[in-house]
Jmol script that loads the backbone (N, CA, C; Angstrom):
load data "model"
ATOM      1  N   MET A   1      14.934   8.484  20.975  1.00  0.00           N
ATOM      2  CA  MET A   1      13.590   8.436  20.454  1.00  0.00           C
ATOM      3  C   MET A   1      12.945   7.126  20.907  1.00  0.00           C
ATOM      4  N   SER A   2      11.771   7.209  21.481  1.00  0.00           N
ATOM      5  CA  SER A   2      11.091   6.004  21.962  1.00  0.00           C
ATOM      6  C   SER A   2      10.347   5.323  20.810  1.00  0.00           C
ATOM      7  N   ARG A   3      10.121   4.029  21.003  1.00  0.00           N
ATOM      8  CA  ARG A   3       9.374   3.253  20.008  1.00  0.00           C
ATOM      9  C   ARG A   3       7.913   3.678  20.026  1.00  0.00           C
ATOM     10  N   PRO A   4       7.287   3.728  18.847  1.00  0.00           N
ATOM     11  CA  PRO A   4       5.859   4.035  18.828  1.00  0.00           C
ATOM     12  C   PRO A   4       5.054   2.913  19.470  1.00  0.00           C
ATOM     13  N   ARG A   5       3.914   3.236  20.024  1.00  0.00           N
ATOM     14  CA  ARG A   5       3.046   2.236  20.648  1.00  0.00           C
ATOM     15  C   ARG A   5       2.162   1.548  19.628  1.00  0.00           C
ATOM     16  N   THR A   6       1.977   2.159  18.477  1.00  0.00           N
ATOM     17  CA  THR A   6       1.071   1.640  17.459  1.00  0.00           C
ATOM     18  C   THR A   6       1.791   0.673  16.529  1.00  0.00           C
ATOM     19  N   HIS A   7       1.173  -0.483  16.288  1.00  0.00           N
ATOM     20  CA  HIS A   7       1.696  -1.476  15.354  1.00  0.00           C
ATOM     21  C   HIS A   7       1.101  -1.201  13.972  1.00  0.00           C
ATOM     22  N   VAL A   8       1.909  -1.291  12.933  1.00  0.00           N
ATOM     23  CA  VAL A   8       1.444  -1.134  11.558  1.00  0.00           C
ATOM     24  C   VAL A   8       1.474  -2.516  10.917  1.00  0.00           C
ATOM     25  N   THR A   9       0.325  -2.983  10.442  1.00  0.00           N
ATOM     26  CA  THR A   9       0.242  -4.313   9.831  1.00  0.00           C
ATOM     27  C   THR A   9       0.940  -4.332   8.479  1.00  0.00           C
ATOM     28  N   ASP A  10       1.274  -5.540   8.020  1.00  0.00           N
ATOM     29  CA  ASP A  10       1.860  -5.694   6.688  1.00  0.00           C
ATOM     30  C   ASP A  10       0.896  -5.160   5.624  1.00  0.00           C
ATOM     31  N   HIS A  11      -0.385  -5.427   5.813  1.00  0.00           N
ATOM     32  CA  HIS A  11      -1.397  -4.951   4.855  1.00  0.00           C
ATOM     33  C   HIS A  11      -1.365  -3.427   4.756  1.00  0.00           C
ATOM     34  N   ALA A  12      -1.330  -2.747   5.897  1.00  0.00           N
ATOM     35  CA  ALA A  12      -1.295  -1.282   5.894  1.00  0.00           C
ATOM     36  C   ALA A  12      -0.007  -0.777   5.247  1.00  0.00           C
ATOM     37  N   LEU A  13       1.094  -1.445   5.510  1.00  0.00           N
ATOM     38  CA  LEU A  13       2.369  -1.038   4.933  1.00  0.00           C
ATOM     39  C   LEU A  13       2.346  -1.160   3.410  1.00  0.00           C
ATOM     40  N   VAL A  14       1.811  -2.270   2.914  1.00  0.00           N
ATOM     41  CA  VAL A  14       1.716  -2.461   1.465  1.00  0.00           C
ATOM     42  C   VAL A  14       0.816  -1.388   0.849  1.00  0.00           C
ATOM     43  N   ARG A  15      -0.309  -1.101   1.481  1.00  0.00           N
ATOM     44  CA  ARG A  15      -1.207  -0.067   0.952  1.00  0.00           C
ATOM     45  C   ARG A  15      -0.541   1.293   0.970  1.00  0.00           C
ATOM     46  N   TYR A  16       0.257   1.578   2.000  1.00  0.00           N
ATOM     47  CA  TYR A  16       1.008   2.831   2.069  1.00  0.00           C
ATOM     48  C   TYR A  16       1.989   2.912   0.903  1.00  0.00           C
ATOM     49  N   LEU A  17       2.720   1.827   0.676  1.00  0.00           N
ATOM     50  CA  LEU A  17       3.683   1.817  -0.430  1.00  0.00           C
ATOM     51  C   LEU A  17       2.986   2.045  -1.768  1.00  0.00           C
ATOM     52  N   GLU A  18       1.818   1.430  -1.951  1.00  0.00           N
ATOM     53  CA  GLU A  18       1.064   1.601  -3.196  1.00  0.00           C
ATOM     54  C   GLU A  18       0.526   3.022  -3.349  1.00  0.00           C
ATOM     55  N   ARG A  19      -0.168   3.475  -2.348  1.00  0.00           N
ATOM     56  CA  ARG A  19      -0.960   4.699  -2.469  1.00  0.00           C
ATOM     57  C   ARG A  19      -0.194   5.969  -2.148  1.00  0.00           C
ATOM     58  N   VAL A  20       0.738   5.906  -1.232  1.00  0.00           N
ATOM     59  CA  VAL A  20       1.509   7.093  -0.858  1.00  0.00           C
ATOM     60  C   VAL A  20       2.872   7.073  -1.550  1.00  0.00           C
ATOM     61  N   GLY A  21       3.514   5.910  -1.509  1.00  0.00           N
ATOM     62  CA  GLY A  21       4.848   5.799  -2.085  1.00  0.00           C
ATOM     63  C   GLY A  21       4.874   5.646  -3.588  1.00  0.00           C
ATOM     64  N   GLY A  22       3.726   5.277  -4.176  1.00  0.00           N
ATOM     65  CA  GLY A  22       3.653   5.139  -5.622  1.00  0.00           C
ATOM     66  C   GLY A  22       4.257   3.861  -6.178  1.00  0.00           C
ATOM     67  N   PHE A  23       4.456   2.851  -5.333  1.00  0.00           N
ATOM     68  CA  PHE A  23       5.003   1.585  -5.806  1.00  0.00           C
ATOM     69  C   PHE A  23       3.919   0.761  -6.488  1.00  0.00           C
ATOM     70  N   ASP A  24       4.268   0.129  -7.594  1.00  0.00           N
ATOM     71  CA  ASP A  24       3.350  -0.769  -8.288  1.00  0.00           C
ATOM     72  C   ASP A  24       3.602  -2.175  -7.731  1.00  0.00           C
ATOM     73  N   ILE A  25       2.853  -2.541  -6.715  1.00  0.00           N
ATOM     74  CA  ILE A  25       3.066  -3.811  -6.013  1.00  0.00           C
ATOM     75  C   ILE A  25       2.892  -5.005  -6.947  1.00  0.00           C
ATOM     76  N   GLU A  26       1.899  -4.958  -7.825  1.00  0.00           N
ATOM     77  CA  GLU A  26       1.686  -6.076  -8.761  1.00  0.00           C
ATOM     78  C   GLU A  26       2.873  -6.242  -9.703  1.00  0.00           C
ATOM     79  N   ALA A  27       3.450  -5.134 -10.160  1.00  0.00           N
ATOM     80  CA  ALA A  27       4.630  -5.220 -11.023  1.00  0.00           C
ATOM     81  C   ALA A  27       5.801  -5.839 -10.263  1.00  0.00           C
ATOM     82  N   LEU A  28       5.969  -5.474  -8.988  1.00  0.00           N
ATOM     83  CA  LEU A  28       7.022  -6.070  -8.163  1.00  0.00           C
ATOM     84  C   LEU A  28       6.775  -7.564  -7.978  1.00  0.00           C
ATOM     85  N   ARG A  29       5.508  -7.934  -7.737  1.00  0.00           N
ATOM     86  CA  ARG A  29       5.156  -9.347  -7.571  1.00  0.00           C
ATOM     87  C   ARG A  29       5.517 -10.143  -8.831  1.00  0.00           C
ATOM     88  N   GLN A  30       5.191  -9.589  -9.994  1.00  0.00           N
ATOM     89  CA  GLN A  30       5.494 -10.264 -11.262  1.00  0.00           C
ATOM     90  C   GLN A  30       6.995 -10.358 -11.499  1.00  0.00           C
ATOM     91  N   ALA A  31       7.743  -9.298 -11.148  1.00  0.00           N
ATOM     92  CA  ALA A  31       9.196  -9.305 -11.327  1.00  0.00           C
ATOM     93  C   ALA A  31       9.846 -10.388 -10.465  1.00  0.00           C
ATOM     94  N   ILE A  32       9.386 -10.521  -9.224  1.00  0.00           N
ATOM     95  CA  ILE A  32       9.915 -11.563  -8.338  1.00  0.00           C
ATOM     96  C   ILE A  32       9.578 -12.941  -8.907  1.00  0.00           C
ATOM     97  N   ALA A  33       8.345 -13.136  -9.336  1.00  0.00           N
ATOM     98  CA  ALA A  33       7.920 -14.429  -9.884  1.00  0.00           C
ATOM     99  C   ALA A  33       8.766 -14.814 -11.097  1.00  0.00           C
ATOM    100  N   ARG A  34       9.023 -13.863 -11.980  1.00  0.00           N
ATOM    101  CA  ARG A  34       9.850 -14.162 -13.159  1.00  0.00           C
ATOM    102  C   ARG A  34      11.264 -14.564 -12.748  1.00  0.00           C
ATOM    103  N   ARG A  35      11.807 -13.914 -11.719  1.00  0.00           N
ATOM    104  CA  ARG A  35      13.174 -14.212 -11.297  1.00  0.00           C
ATOM    105  C   ARG A  35      13.311 -15.625 -10.731  1.00  0.00           C
ATOM    106  N   VAL A  36      12.278 -16.132 -10.075  1.00  0.00           N
ATOM    107  CA  VAL A  36      12.390 -17.442  -9.419  1.00  0.00           C
ATOM    108  C   VAL A  36      11.744 -18.570 -10.214  1.00  0.00           C
ATOM    109  N   ASP A  37      11.115 -18.259 -11.345  1.00  0.00           N
ATOM    110  CA  ASP A  37      10.365 -19.267 -12.099  1.00  0.00           C
ATOM    111  C   ASP A  37      11.168 -20.522 -12.435  1.00  0.00           C
ATOM    112  N   GLU A  38      12.406 -20.371 -12.883  1.00  0.00           N
ATOM    113  CA  GLU A  38      13.181 -21.550 -13.274  1.00  0.00           C
ATOM    114  C   GLU A  38      13.464 -22.444 -12.072  1.00  0.00           C
ATOM    115  N   ALA A  39      13.844 -21.848 -10.949  1.00  0.00           N
ATOM    116  CA  ALA A  39      14.097 -22.642  -9.741  1.00  0.00           C
ATOM    117  C   ALA A  39      12.814 -23.325  -9.282  1.00  0.00           C
ATOM    118  N   ALA A  40      11.697 -22.612  -9.341  1.00  0.00           N
ATOM    119  CA  ALA A  40      10.417 -23.201  -8.940  1.00  0.00           C
ATOM    120  C   ALA A  40      10.034 -24.341  -9.876  1.00  0.00           C
ATOM    121  N   ARG A  41      10.322 -24.170 -11.166  1.00  0.00           N
ATOM    122  CA  ARG A  41       9.971 -25.196 -12.158  1.00  0.00           C
ATOM    123  C   ARG A  41      10.660 -26.519 -11.861  1.00  0.00           C
ATOM    124  N   VAL A  42      11.889 -26.466 -11.365  1.00  0.00           N
ATOM    125  CA  VAL A  42      12.618 -27.705 -11.079  1.00  0.00           C
ATOM    126  C   VAL A  42      12.396 -28.199  -9.646  1.00  0.00           C
ATOM    127  N   GLY A  43      11.520 -27.514  -8.894  1.00  0.00           N
ATOM    128  CA  GLY A  43      11.153 -27.989  -7.568  1.00  0.00           C
ATOM    129  C   GLY A  43      12.036 -27.522  -6.427  1.00  0.00           C
ATOM    130  N   ALA A  44      12.828 -26.470  -6.641  1.00  0.00           N
ATOM    131  CA  ALA A  44      13.709 -25.966  -5.584  1.00  0.00           C
ATOM    132  C   ALA A  44      12.886 -25.410  -4.421  1.00  0.00           C
ATOM    133  N   CYS A  45      13.455 -25.481  -3.216  1.00  0.00           N
ATOM    134  CA  CYS A  45      12.794 -24.892  -2.044  1.00  0.00           C
ATOM    135  C   CYS A  45      13.334 -23.499  -1.762  1.00  0.00           C
ATOM    136  N   GLY A  46      14.308 -23.078  -2.561  1.00  0.00           N
ATOM    137  CA  GLY A  46      14.850 -21.728  -2.445  1.00  0.00           C
ATOM    138  C   GLY A  46      15.861 -21.488  -3.537  1.00  0.00           C
ATOM    139  N   VAL A  47      16.158 -20.214  -3.767  1.00  0.00           N
ATOM    140  CA  VAL A  47      17.145 -19.852  -4.779  1.00  0.00           C
ATOM    141  C   VAL A  47      17.818 -18.552  -4.343  1.00  0.00           C
ATOM    142  N   VAL A  48      19.140 -18.472  -4.583  1.00  0.00           N
ATOM    143  CA  VAL A  48      19.884 -17.253  -4.274  1.00  0.00           C
ATOM    144  C   VAL A  48      20.034 -16.460  -5.565  1.00  0.00           C
ATOM    145  N   ILE A  49      19.603 -15.206  -5.525  1.00  0.00           N
ATOM    146  CA  ILE A  49      19.715 -14.309  -6.672  1.00  0.00           C
ATOM    147  C   ILE A  49      20.209 -12.963  -6.157  1.00  0.00           C
ATOM    148  N   ASP A  50      21.320 -12.494  -6.718  1.00  0.00           N
ATOM    149  CA  ASP A  50      21.866 -11.175  -6.370  1.00  0.00           C
ATOM    150  C   ASP A  50      22.036 -10.970  -4.869  1.00  0.00           C
ATOM    151  N   GLY A  51      22.455 -12.018  -4.162  1.00  0.00           N
ATOM    152  CA  GLY A  51      22.721 -11.885  -2.733  1.00  0.00           C
ATOM    153  C   GLY A  51      21.504 -12.025  -1.831  1.00  0.00           C
ATOM    154  N   PHE A  52      20.382 -12.446  -2.396  1.00  0.00           N
ATOM    155  CA  PHE A  52      19.158 -12.651  -1.605  1.00  0.00           C
ATOM    156  C   PHE A  52      18.654 -14.065  -1.799  1.00  0.00           C
ATOM    157  N   ILE A  53      18.130 -14.647  -0.725  1.00  0.00           N
ATOM    158  CA  ILE A  53      17.557 -15.992  -0.772  1.00  0.00           C
ATOM    159  C   ILE A  53      16.044 -15.848  -0.886  1.00  0.00           C
ATOM    160  N   PHE A  54      15.498 -16.392  -1.954  1.00  0.00           N
ATOM    161  CA  PHE A  54      14.049 -16.419  -2.158  1.00  0.00           C
ATOM    162  C   PHE A  54      13.581 -17.803  -1.738  1.00  0.00           C
ATOM    163  N   LYS A  55      12.827 -17.900  -0.635  1.00  0.00           N
ATOM    164  CA  LYS A  55      12.331 -19.182  -0.137  1.00  0.00           C
ATOM    165  C   LYS A  55      11.046 -19.537  -0.880  1.00  0.00           C
ATOM    166  N   LEU A  56      10.943 -20.807  -1.279  1.00  0.00           N
ATOM    167  CA  LEU A  56       9.800 -21.283  -2.055  1.00  0.00           C
ATOM    168  C   LEU A  56       9.135 -22.466  -1.371  1.00  0.00           C
ATOM    169  N   ARG A  57       7.856 -22.604  -1.581  1.00  0.00           N
ATOM    170  CA  ARG A  57       7.123 -23.806  -1.195  1.00  0.00           C
ATOM    171  C   ARG A  57       6.055 -24.031  -2.257  1.00  0.00           C
ATOM    172  N   ARG A  58       5.413 -25.161  -2.196  1.00  0.00           N
ATOM    173  CA  ARG A  58       4.329 -25.458  -3.128  1.00  0.00           C
ATOM    174  C   ARG A  58       3.029 -25.551  -2.345  1.00  0.00           C
ATOM    175  N   ASP A  59       1.959 -25.044  -2.944  1.00  0.00           N
ATOM    176  CA  ASP A  59       0.628 -25.264  -2.384  1.00  0.00           C
ATOM    177  C   ASP A  59      -0.246 -25.834  -3.492  1.00  0.00           C
ATOM    178  N   GLN A  60      -1.537 -25.879  -3.284  1.00  0.00           N
ATOM    179  CA  GLN A  60      -2.439 -26.500  -4.261  1.00  0.00           C
ATOM    180  C   GLN A  60      -2.449 -25.773  -5.598  1.00  0.00           C
ATOM    181  N   HIS A  61      -1.962 -24.529  -5.648  1.00  0.00           N
ATOM    182  CA  HIS A  61      -1.960 -23.752  -6.889  1.00  0.00           C
ATOM    183  C   HIS A  61      -0.599 -23.738  -7.579  1.00  0.00           C
ATOM    184  N   GLY A  62       0.430 -24.246  -6.907  1.00  0.00           N
ATOM    185  CA  GLY A  62       1.764 -24.256  -7.493  1.00  0.00           C
ATOM    186  C   GLY A  62       2.789 -23.616  -6.568  1.00  0.00           C
ATOM    187  N   PRO A  63       3.928 -23.176  -7.139  1.00  0.00           N
ATOM    188  CA  PRO A  63       4.989 -22.600  -6.314  1.00  0.00           C
ATOM    189  C   PRO A  63       4.593 -21.249  -5.733  1.00  0.00           C
ATOM    190  N   VAL A  64       5.102 -20.992  -4.505  1.00  0.00           N
ATOM    191  CA  VAL A  64       4.815 -19.752  -3.784  1.00  0.00           C
ATOM    192  C   VAL A  64       6.126 -19.235  -3.179  1.00  0.00           C
ATOM    193  N   VAL A  65       6.420 -17.950  -3.368  1.00  0.00           N
ATOM    194  CA  VAL A  65       7.546 -17.315  -2.679  1.00  0.00           C
ATOM    195  C   VAL A  65       7.032 -16.910  -1.303  1.00  0.00           C
ATOM    196  N   THR A  66       7.665 -17.423  -0.251  1.00  0.00           N
ATOM    197  CA  THR A  66       7.175 -17.159   1.104  1.00  0.00           C
ATOM    198  C   THR A  66       7.933 -16.056   1.828  1.00  0.00           C
ATOM    199  N   THR A  67       9.215 -15.867   1.478  1.00  0.00           N
ATOM    200  CA  THR A  67       9.989 -14.787   2.093  1.00  0.00           C
ATOM    201  C   THR A  67      11.247 -14.559   1.284  1.00  0.00           C
ATOM    202  N   VAL A  68      11.917 -13.464   1.572  1.00  0.00           N
ATOM    203  CA  VAL A  68      13.194 -13.129   0.947  1.00  0.00           C
ATOM    204  C   VAL A  68      14.154 -12.754   2.083  1.00  0.00           C
ATOM    205  N   LEU A  69      15.305 -13.417   2.109  1.00  0.00           N
ATOM    206  CA  LEU A  69      16.304 -13.200   3.159  1.00  0.00           C
ATOM    207  C   LEU A  69      17.594 -12.685   2.552  1.00  0.00           C
ATOM    208  N   ILE A  70      18.413 -12.064   3.355  1.00  0.00           N
ATOM    209  CA  ILE A  70      19.739 -11.648   2.914  1.00  0.00           C
ATOM    210  C   ILE A  70      20.650 -12.865   2.972  1.00  0.00           C
ATOM    211  N   ALA A  71      21.314 -13.191   1.878  1.00  0.00           N
ATOM    212  CA  ALA A  71      22.225 -14.337   1.843  1.00  0.00           C
ATOM    213  C   ALA A  71      23.421 -14.067   2.747  1.00  0.00           C
ATOM    214  N   GLY A  72      23.979 -15.107   3.326  1.00  0.00           N
ATOM    215  CA  GLY A  72      25.145 -14.958   4.179  1.00  0.00           C
ATOM    216  C   GLY A  72      24.809 -14.706   5.625  1.00  0.00           C
ATOM    217  N   GLY A  73      23.534 -14.691   5.968  1.00  0.00           N
ATOM    218  CA  GLY A  73      23.138 -14.573   7.350  1.00  0.00           C
ATOM    219  C   GLY A  73      23.161 -13.175   7.924  1.00  0.00           C
ATOM    220  N   ASP A  74      23.449 -12.160   7.106  1.00  0.00           N
ATOM    221  CA  ASP A  74      23.399 -10.804   7.639  1.00  0.00           C
ATOM    222  C   ASP A  74      21.967 -10.462   7.995  1.00  0.00           C
ATOM    223  N   PRO A  75      21.734  -9.975   9.199  1.00  0.00           N
ATOM    224  CA  PRO A  75      20.366  -9.645   9.580  1.00  0.00           C
ATOM    225  C   PRO A  75      19.878  -8.402   8.851  1.00  0.00           C
ATOM    226  N   ALA A  76      18.562  -8.281   8.767  1.00  0.00           N
ATOM    227  CA  ALA A  76      17.971  -7.069   8.203  1.00  0.00           C
ATOM    228  C   ALA A  76      18.306  -5.905   9.117  1.00  0.00           C
ATOM    229  N   PRO A  77      18.309  -4.684   8.577  1.00  0.00           N
ATOM    230  CA  PRO A  77      18.587  -3.545   9.449  1.00  0.00           C
ATOM    231  C   PRO A  77      17.568  -3.436  10.568  1.00  0.00           C
ATOM    232  N   ASP A  78      18.020  -3.002  11.724  1.00  0.00           N
ATOM    233  CA  ASP A  78      17.133  -2.776  12.863  1.00  0.00           C
ATOM    234  C   ASP A  78      16.233  -1.590  12.543  1.00  0.00           C
ATOM    235  N   PRO A  79      14.902  -1.788  12.554  1.00  0.00           N
ATOM    236  CA  PRO A  79      14.007  -0.678  12.239  1.00  0.00           C
ATOM    237  C   PRO A  79      14.257   0.549  13.100  1.00  0.00           C
ATOM    238  N   GLY A  80      14.773   0.358  14.306  1.00  0.00           N
ATOM    239  CA  GLY A  80      15.078   1.486  15.169  1.00  0.00           C
ATOM    240  C   GLY A  80      16.260   2.311  14.674  1.00  0.00           C
ATOM    241  N   GLN A  81      17.044   1.749  13.763  1.00  0.00           N
ATOM    242  CA  GLN A  81      18.211   2.452  13.223  1.00  0.00           C
ATOM    243  C   GLN A  81      17.882   3.197  11.927  1.00  0.00           C
ATOM    244  N   ILE A  82      16.692   2.992  11.402  1.00  0.00           N
ATOM    245  CA  ILE A  82      16.297   3.638  10.161  1.00  0.00           C
ATOM    246  C   ILE A  82      15.631   4.954  10.510  1.00  0.00           C
ATOM    247  N   GLY A  83      16.007   6.008   9.811  1.00  0.00           N
ATOM    248  CA  GLY A  83      15.479   7.345  10.097  1.00  0.00           C
ATOM    249  C   GLY A  83      14.004   7.469   9.766  1.00  0.00           C
ATOM    250  N   GLU A  84      13.423   8.546  10.261  1.00  0.00           N
ATOM    251  CA  GLU A  84      12.024   8.862   9.959  1.00  0.00           C
ATOM    252  C   GLU A  84      11.873   9.133   8.485  1.00  0.00           C
ATOM    253  N   ILE A  85      10.672   8.983   7.966  1.00  0.00           N
ATOM    254  CA  ILE A  85      10.402   9.291   6.574  1.00  0.00           C
ATOM    255  C   ILE A  85      10.789  10.731   6.309  1.00  0.00           C
ATOM    256  N   GLY A  86      11.562  10.937   5.254  1.00  0.00           N
ATOM    257  CA  GLY A  86      11.967  12.276   4.899  1.00  0.00           C
ATOM    258  C   GLY A  86      13.305  12.695   5.486  1.00  0.00           C
ATOM    259  N   GLU A  87      13.823  11.952   6.482  1.00  0.00           N
ATOM    260  CA  GLU A  87      15.125  12.282   7.050  1.00  0.00           C
ATOM    261  C   GLU A  87      16.213  11.826   6.098  1.00  0.00           C
ATOM    262  N   THR A  88      17.340  12.512   6.128  1.00  0.00           N
ATOM    263  CA  THR A  88      18.503  12.089   5.352  1.00  0.00           C
ATOM    264  C   THR A  88      19.657  11.906   6.317  1.00  0.00           C
ATOM    265  N   ASP A  89      20.722  11.278   5.829  1.00  0.00           N
ATOM    266  CA  ASP A  89      21.906  11.042   6.649  1.00  0.00           C
ATOM    267  C   ASP A  89      22.870  12.221   6.614  1.00  0.00           C
ATOM    268  N   GLU A  90      22.513  13.302   5.981  1.00  0.00           N
ATOM    269  CA  GLU A  90      23.415  14.447   5.849  1.00  0.00           C
ATOM    270  C   GLU A  90      23.507  15.237   7.118  1.00  0.00           C
TER     271      GLU A  90
END
end "model"
wireframe off; spacefill off
backbone 0.3
color backbone group
């Protein structure tokens, strides 16, 4: 299967998850913020929770989660290895 020529922006992906997938993005945002609040309060630049590294920085408004990585250096799955929407591994 060849790679698609069209790029999907992060914004479009988030809107797809909200509107098609039914994900409550704001609830997810709040859940992440609650999980890292204590580390952010003490000025940490990152925290490991459940095998994931939540990277933090501060801006003029306070702490910001900038990314989430897999702890231990395991790379994220290759998007080319993930099946099409609706496909199963059966």
